[in-house]
C-alpha positions as CSV (number, residue, x, y, z in Angstrom):
1,M,0.2,0.0,0.3
2,K,1.3,3.5,-0.9
3,I,1.3,6.2,2.3
4,C,1.8,9.7,1.7
5,Y,4.0,11.5,4.2
6,F,3.5,15.1,3.0
7,A,0.9,15.5,6.0
8,N,2.9,13.5,9.0
9,A,4.3,17.1,10.3
10,A,1.0,18.2,11.2
11,S,-0.5,14.5,12.0
12,I,-2.7,14.5,9.3
13,Q,-4.1,11.1,8.6
14,T,-3.8,10.3,4.5
15,M,-4.9,7.0,3.0
16,V,-4.7,5.4,-0.4
17,Y,-7.7,3.2,-0.9
18,Y,-7.1,1.9,-4.4
19,P,-3.3,1.7,-4.6
20,L,-4.1,-0.9,-7.6
21,S,-6.8,0.0,-10.2
22,L,-9.7,-2.4,-10.0
23,H,-9.3,-3.9,-13.1
24,L,-5.4,-5.2,-12.1
25,Q,-6.5,-6.6,-8.8
26,E,-6.3,-10.2,-8.5
27,V,-9.7,-10.9,-7.8
28,Y,-10.8,-9.6,-11.3
29,K,-8.1,-11.5,-13.3
30,Y,-10.6,-13.9,-15.1
31,L,-11.8,-10.5,-16.8
32,K,-8.0,-10.8,-18.5
33,H,-7.3,-6.8,-18.4
34,K,-3.8,-5.9,-18.6
35,S,-1.8,-2.9,-17.7
36,G,-2.7,-0.3,-20.1
37,D,-6.4,-1.0,-20.9
38,F,-7.4,1.9,-18.7
39,P,-5.2,4.4,-18.4
40,Q,-7.1,7.2,-16.8
41,S,-7.8,4.6,-14.0
42,E,-4.0,3.6,-13.6
43,Q,-3.5,7.3,-13.6
44,A,-5.4,7.7,-10.8
45,Q,-4.0,5.2,-9.0
46,E,-0.6,7.1,-8.7
47,Q,-2.1,10.6,-8.0
48,V,-5.2,9.9,-5.7
49,L,-4.9,10.6,-2.2
50,T,-7.5,10.6,0.2
51,L,-7.9,13.4,3.1
52,P,-9.9,13.5,6.3
53,I,-13.3,14.5,5.6
54,Y,-16.3,14.4,7.7
55,P,-18.5,16.1,9.5
56,E,-17.1,16.0,12.8
57,L,-14.0,18.1,11.4
58,S,-13.9,21.4,13.3
59,E,-13.1,24.4,11.3
60,E,-9.8,24.3,12.9
61,Q,-9.0,20.9,11.9
62,I,-10.0,21.7,8.2
63,E,-8.0,24.7,8.3
64,L,-4.7,22.7,9.2
65,V,-5.6,20.4,6.5
66,V,-6.0,23.1,3.7
67,K,-2.8,24.8,4.7
68,S,-1.1,21.5,4.9
69,V,-1.9,20.6,1.3
70,R,-1.0,24.0,0.4
71,N,2.6,23.8,1.6
72,S,3.3,20.6,0.2
């Protein structure tokens, strides 16, 4: 699993939920897709990062996340 460390100094938890595009995962091997079949999905697997966002985040926490992203 890929982990992003850009926000560690601010103690912001980040996660990569899909480190491998669905069409490349073992469970879908029977579909016989290969690398390159879905280039946008594969590009997203390299670039998408999940940041914390949920209703209970305080305004201060949201500002900290935004500041950390801007400074990275």
